[in-house]
C-alpha positions as CSV (number, residue, x, y, z in Angstrom):
1,M,73.2,-82.7,125.0
2,Q,74.2,-80.2,127.7
3,T,77.3,-80.8,129.6
4,Q,77.1,-80.2,133.3
5,I,79.9,-78.1,134.9
6,E,81.4,-79.8,137.9
7,N,82.7,-77.9,140.9
8,P,83.8,-74.5,139.8
9,I,87.3,-73.5,140.7
10,S,87.7,-72.3,144.3
11,F,90.5,-71.4,146.7
12,K,91.1,-71.5,150.4
13,L,93.0,-69.0,152.6
14,P,94.3,-69.5,156.1
15,Q,91.5,-69.6,158.8
16,T,92.7,-66.4,160.6
17,Q,91.2,-63.1,159.5
18,V,94.5,-61.2,159.5
19,K,97.7,-63.1,159.0
20,V,100.9,-61.4,160.3
21,F,104.4,-61.2,158.7
22,L,107.7,-59.5,159.5
23,N,109.9,-59.0,156.5
24,N,108.5,-60.8,153.4
25,L,104.8,-61.2,152.7
26,E,104.2,-64.9,152.0
27,I,100.8,-66.0,150.8
28,E,99.5,-69.5,150.2
29,L,96.5,-70.2,148.0
30,K,95.1,-73.7,147.9
31,F,92.9,-74.6,144.9
32,N,90.4,-77.5,144.5
33,K,91.8,-78.1,140.9
34,P,95.1,-77.6,139.1
35,I,95.7,-74.1,137.8
36,K,96.6,-73.7,134.2
37,D,96.8,-69.9,133.8
38,I,96.7,-66.7,135.8
39,N,95.4,-63.3,134.7
40,F,98.0,-61.0,136.3
41,D,96.1,-57.8,135.5
42,S,93.7,-58.7,138.3
43,L,96.1,-60.1,140.9
44,Y,97.7,-57.5,143.2
45,I,98.4,-56.2,146.7
46,T,96.9,-53.0,147.9
47,Y,98.1,-51.0,150.9
48,D,96.0,-47.9,150.8
49,T,93.0,-46.7,148.8
50,A,95.0,-45.7,145.7
51,S,98.2,-47.7,145.8
52,R,98.9,-51.2,144.6
53,I,101.7,-53.6,144.0
54,P,101.2,-55.9,141.0
55,I,102.0,-59.6,141.5
56,T,104.3,-60.8,138.7
57,P,105.2,-64.4,137.7
58,S,108.6,-64.1,139.4
59,M,106.8,-63.8,142.7
60,L,104.9,-67.1,142.3
61,L,105.8,-70.7,143.0
62,F,103.6,-73.8,142.8
63,E,104.5,-76.2,145.7
64,D,104.1,-79.3,143.4
65,S,104.5,-78.7,139.7
66,T,102.6,-81.9,138.9
67,K,99.5,-80.9,141.0
68,M,99.5,-77.1,140.4
69,D,97.0,-76.7,143.2
70,L,99.0,-74.9,146.0
71,L,100.3,-71.5,144.9
72,K,102.8,-69.7,147.0
73,I,103.3,-65.9,146.5
74,K,106.4,-64.2,148.1
75,I,106.8,-60.5,148.0
76,S,109.6,-58.4,149.4
77,L,108.1,-55.1,150.6
78,P,110.3,-52.1,150.8
79,D,110.9,-50.6,154.2
80,S,109.8,-47.3,152.9
81,L,106.2,-48.5,153.0
82,K,105.0,-47.4,156.4
83,Q,101.5,-49.1,156.1
84,D,100.6,-51.9,158.5
85,I,97.9,-53.6,156.5
86,F,98.4,-55.2,153.1
87,T,95.6,-56.9,151.2
88,I,95.9,-59.4,148.4
89,K,93.1,-59.0,145.8
90,A,92.2,-61.3,142.9
91,S,89.1,-60.4,140.9
92,D,86.8,-63.1,139.6
93,S,88.2,-64.8,136.5
94,T,91.8,-64.4,137.7
95,F,92.6,-68.1,137.9
96,Y,92.0,-70.5,135.0
97,D,91.9,-74.2,135.8
98,V,92.7,-77.3,133.7
99,E,89.0,-77.9,133.0
100,G,88.6,-74.5,131.4
101,Q,86.9,-72.7,134.3
102,Y,87.7,-69.5,136.0
103,N,87.2,-68.6,139.6
104,E,83.7,-67.2,140.1
105,S,84.4,-65.3,143.3
106,E,86.8,-62.5,144.2
107,L,89.6,-63.1,146.7
108,S,90.6,-60.6,149.3
109,A,92.7,-61.3,152.4
110,N,94.5,-59.0,154.8
111,Y,98.0,-59.3,156.1
112,R,99.5,-57.2,158.9
113,K,103.2,-56.2,158.9
114,L,104.7,-56.5,162.4
115,K,106.9,-53.6,163.5
116,R,110.3,-54.7,164.7
117,E,110.3,-52.2,167.6
118,N,107.2,-53.9,169.0
119,L,108.8,-57.3,169.1
120,A,110.4,-58.8,172.2
121,D,114.1,-59.5,172.4
122,E,115.4,-62.9,173.1
123,I,115.9,-64.0,176.7
124,S,118.3,-66.7,177.5
125,G,119.9,-68.2,180.6
126,R,120.7,-71.3,182.6
127,I,119.3,-72.5,185.8
128,I,121.9,-74.2,187.9
129,G,121.2,-76.5,190.9
130,A,117.5,-77.0,190.4
131,K,115.3,-79.6,188.7
132,P,112.3,-78.9,186.4
133,P,109.5,-78.0,186.2
134,F,110.4,-74.3,186.5
135,I,108.1,-71.3,187.0
136,I,109.7,-68.2,185.6
137,Q,108.4,-64.7,186.2
138,L,109.6,-61.7,184.3
139,L,109.7,-58.4,186.1
140,N,110.5,-54.9,184.9
141,T,113.0,-52.7,186.7
142,K,110.3,-51.6,189.2
143,G,109.6,-55.2,190.1
144,D,106.3,-55.2,188.3
145,W,105.3,-58.1,186.0
């Protein structure tokens, strides 16, 4: 009698093609089944053609330890890395589920590090003697918007 394999293990990434981050790279992987084991040799971050950052168990956290289907990865990247794009990679057979199956497809997702100098500063103030709704127009020192 041949046993039929049900749905193979799969994972979902955020819908956007490139997710952005500022200081810490935070990745969420949602699986269709609970994860039992991870092959860390094939789970890493790349930031150029030859450089990689291995993902270790200390960087991982399962959102719910009873379900084990939402994996959060948090990586503090050193400021010395000047690259903008970081890619998480997981080869096939990286994740092993409770039914004894490995993921069949490779995972790859890009994350862009925001540069602090390109971010806007906070603007705050009060409007006295008027009632909302307000229309606010920001102008530069030349009066341009």
